N, C-alpha and C positions, 0 to 999 in steps of 0.2 A: 736621552733616557734609555734607549734600547741598546743593550750591550751587543746584541747580534740577532739576526733573523735567520731562521733555519727553514729553507724551502724544501718540501718533500714531494716527489712526484715519480710516477712509474718510469718515465722516460726522460731523455735529455736532447735527442737529435732535433734540429731545427726543421720541422716539417709541418707546421700548422696546427690548428686545433688547440686542445687543452695544453699540449706541450709548449706551444708558442706562448700561451698565457703564463704557464709556470716559469718559463725562461724569462719572459718579460717582467714578471714580478721580481725575480731575483735581480735583474739588471736595473730596474727602477729603484729598488731598495739601495743598491750600490750608488746610483746617481744621487740619491738623497743623503748619502754619507754614512750608511749603515753597513757594518761588516755582515757578510752573507756566507752561509754554508748551504750548498745544494746537495741533497741526498737523493740519489736516483736508483731505481731498481735495475736499470739497464747498465750497459758498459759505458764508462766515462769516455767521451770523445774529445775532451779537452777544449770544447768550443766555448766554454765560459771562462777559461783562464785569462783571456785578454781583459776581462772586466774586474779582475781581482777577486773572483768568487772561488772559494774553496769547494771542491767537489768530492763527495764520497759515493762509491758505487757498490751496489750489490753484485753487479756484473752478470745479470741473467736476461733471458729472453722472455717475451710476452707469452701468455697462455696460448694464443692462436698460432704461435710458432713452434710449440712443443706439446701437443695434446697427448701426453702419456699419463700413466697412473701417478707417477711422481709429480708431474706438473699439476694434475688435478688436486692432489693433496696440498701442494704448495700454494695453489690458488685460494685455498681455504685458510691456510695458516703457513706463511712463508717464514720458517724459523730463522733463516739467514738474515732476512730483512729486519725481522723483529729484533734480533740480537744486535745488528749494526746500529739501529736507531737507539735502542736501549743503552748500549755501551756509550754512544756519543753523549746522551743525556747524563749518564752517570759521571762521565769524565769532564764535561764542559758546561753543563747547564748553570745558569745564574738566575736570580729572581727577576732580572731585567732582560732575559732572552725570550723572544717570541718565536712561535712556530706557525708555518703556513703550509697546510696539507692540501695538495691538489688531487690528482687521481691515484687510486690504489688498486683498481680492479684487474689490471693486466699482469702486474708483477708483485707489488708490495703486499697485497692481500688484506683482508679485514684485520689481520694481526697488527697492522700499523696502529690501530686504535688502542690496543693493549700497550704498545710501546709508549704511546703518548699520554697514557693515563696519568702519570705523575705530573705532567705539565699541561693538563687539559684546560685549565683556566686561562692559560696563555697561548692556546692553540686556536687558529682560525682555519676553517675548512671551506675551500671553494667547491661548490657543487656544479661541476661542468656538465653533468648528465644526471640521470635519475637513479643511479646505482644505490644511493643511500636510502632509497624508499622502495625500489622495484627490483626483484631478482634478476630480470634480464636487462635492466638499465635503460629501457626505452619507454615504459608504460605503453607498450605496443604489442599486439598480437602479430608477430612477424610473418607467419605463413599466410594470413589473410591481408596483411598490410594495413590493418585498421587499429586505431587507438584502443587500448584496453581500458575498460571501465570497471574492472573488478578491483576489489580491495586487495592491495598487496598482502600476500601471505595468508589470505583467507583460504578456506577449504576449496572454494571455486578457483582461486588462483593456483593452488597446488595441482588441481586437476587439469587446468588449462594447458594445452600443448602449444605454448606461445613462442617457444624457442626457435631461433632461425635455423638450427641444425637438427636437433633430435630430441626425443623424449628423455633420453639419458642425460643430455646436457641440461634440460629443464630441471630435472630432479637434483642434479648437481648444483645448479644455481639456487634452488630453494634451500638446499643444505648449507650452501655458503652464506645465504642471506640470514638464515637462522643463527649461524655463527657470528655474523656481523652484528646482528641485533644484541646478541649476548655480550659481545666485547665492547661495542660502542655505546650501548644503553642511551640511545638518542633522547628519549623522553625526559631524562634527568641529567643529561650531559652538561658538563661545565664548558664544553667547547662552544665556539661561536661559528655558526654556519652561514655562508653567504651565497646567495643565488646570483645568477648572471643578469637578471632583470626582474622587475616586479611581476612581469607576466609569468616567468618561471616560478617565482616564489608562490604565486597563486595556485599554480598547478601542483607544486609540491605539497602545499598545505591541504589542498582538496584530496590528495592521495593519502593523507594521514601522517605526513611528516611534520612533527610538532615539537622540536627541541625548544628549550626555554629561550634561546637566543638565535633567531633566524632573521636575517636581513637581506637586502639586495644592494649591490653596487653594480651599476651598469658597466658592461664590458668596455674596454678601450677599443677605439677604432680609428683608422687613419684613411683619408681619402685617396683614391687612385689618381686624382688630378687636383692641382691647386685651384684651377678655375672651373666653373660649372661646365660639365660636359654638355654640349649642345645636342642632347639626345634626339631632339625633333629632326635633326639633320641626318641622323643615322638610320640604318635599315636592319642591322644585325641584332638578334636577341642573344643573350648570354646566360649560360648555366655554369655555376661555379660550385664545386663540391664533390663529395664521393659519389661515384656512379653506382647507386644502389636503389632498390625498390623503395625502402623507407624514405629515402631522399627524393624519390619521384623522378629520377633520371629518365626512366622509361616513359613517363607521362610527357615530359618535355620533348623527348625524341619523337614520340608518335605524333604530337601536335605539329612539330616542325615539318614532318613529312606530309601531313594532311594539308597544312596551310601553305606549304612550299615557301616558307620564310627562311632566310639565312640565319643559322644558329651555330654558335660555337660552344662546345662543351670543354670546360677546363677542370681536370681532375682525373683520378684513377678509381678503380673499384671493381667489384665482382661482375658488373654488367658491361665492362669495357669491351670484351670480346663479343658479347651478344648483341650489342648495339652497333653493328657494322653499318656505316653509312651506305645507303643505296642510291643516294643522289647527291649532286654537287653542292647543294645548299647547306649541308651539315658538315661541320669540321670538328674533329676530336684533337685537342691540343695536348692532352695528357697533363702531367704535373708541370706547373709553370712557376718560375720564381716571381718575385714581386714586380720586377721590371716588365717581364713578359705579360703578366696579368694586367698591369696598368695599360699596356698598349691595347689589349682586347677591350678593356673597359672604356677607353676613350672613344672607341668606335661603336659602342653599344647603344641601342635604342631603349633597351630595358633589360633588367635582370629578372630571371624567373627562379622562384624558390618554391618548387611544387611538392614538398614533402608530404607524405601520408601520416607522419607521426607528429607528436608535439615537440617540435624543434625547441630545445631549451633556450636558445637565444637566436643565433643567426647573424654571425659577423658579416657575412656577405651582404645582408640587408643594410646594416649600418654603413659599411664602406661604400656601397653603391649610392645610398642616399647622400652621404657627405660629398660625393662627387657630382650630384645632380642627376643620377640615373634612376628613373622610376622603377618600381618593383611590383611584379605580380607575385603574390604570396598565397600559400594555401591556408585554409581556415584553421587547421590544428596548431599552427606555429604560435609560439608565445608572443611574437611581435606583430601578429596579424592585426590586432585591434588598434595598435599604435600607427601602423602603416595607413589604415583606413582613416583614423582620427586626424592624422596630420596631412592627409590628402596627397601623399607622394606615391601612391600605388593603389592597387585594387586587390580584393580578396576573392578567391574562388574555392569551391568545394571539390577536393580531389576525387571524391567518390561519386560525383554527379557527372555522368557522361556528357561531353560537349561543353562543360563549363569553362575549361581552360581554352579550348579552341575558340569559343565565342569571344573571349577577352583578347586573345592573340590577334584575331582578324580585325577587331575594333582598333587595337593599338597600332596595327600595321598601317592603317589608313588615316588615322586622325592625328595630324601633326600638332594641331592646337592643343589637344588633350595632353599629348606627350610633353609639350613645352610647359603647360601649367603644372603638371606633376613634377617635372624636372626642377622648376624654380622652387616649388614648395619643398622638395627634397633637400635642395641645397641650403635653403633658409631654415629648415626645421629639424634636420637630422641630429643636431646636438641634443635633442630631447630623449634620444634612445641610446646614447652612448656617452662614454667619458673620453677625455684626452688620456694619453698614456701617463703623463705626469700626474694628472688629477686622480686617476685610478690608483696609481701606486701610493699617493699620499693618503687617499681614503683608507686603504688597508693599514698603513702605518698609524693613522689616527685611531683606528679601531683597536689595533694591537696595544697602543699606548694606553688607551682607556681601559682595556682588560687588565693590563699590568697594574695600573693604579688601583683598580678595584681589588685585585688579588692581594695587594700589599696592605690594604686597609683592614 
């Protein structure tokens, strides 16, 4: 029924996060037999050619790589990206062509919603973060590291100096968000918006995001190991993710030093240089490919997810649980309640001093507890994630339903 699926995303390089999911969606659509065009704001690296995916590129860098006046204006309305997408639609669109928009905030700009307006009824938007509802994308007051409870774009929001960089950046973000709201018109949009998990959907709705069609499709995840990791036999704790304050990398590091437990940090980020290991029990592995990451996971006693912010999903949580690795997770995370409910981990308050340390010391010494949670994780992780094939098919089903609706 689908003539083609057009996947649209800021980037194309295979390096995790939202880009991994954007690429995976394109690859899964091809595996399901659908022609695919991938439109990226970045330079085409030809990495999708082997799958028979046609790629179109704006050929630009992200905002963080070029913070100039021109980049700031382009971040609000990227004329080149708007024109590229609009031209493709004018030349190639059919009533049975579907569109899947992923991230736009780094290169494509809010202008992408104007480009897609003629095909809005056939467009599905994946919400990988909170940029569609929050100017800074995190529902977080970055300087204090605390979740923001203000109504997005209210007067209090405008006044709040919540940006991670400066007041000027905050006012620019407010200006961009006002432009986004004008072009996207979320409250009466014909587009379909999809959250990464029901926990994220609940957060989005509570923040005031209420388009007519808002759903959840659990993210896809794959285990690090085919058999259950015998976590109870391992000693090392594992942190996977960007080394930043909002992700809580510093909390994990401080606890590892206090408890003198072995801990490995996998990832890069702005805290990499600041978190210099002062003792032999802490290792920084940097960026790891899937094979390297799997090796660290197989020797892990637990994975720590200590973020201060409302993590929209947490792929690390799902992949650890699928492998039978228990999870210590912070309260703001959208998956925290499911981790607790399914009994494959425990929740702590990142703002309560000693909360994480207490759990770490208990987990270090209680092999029976770790084994129970490991078995529960291995048996129940499927409740918080999808298979790659099932995830791709869920989006195809959604697109086909929207096309049927638009044709009637």
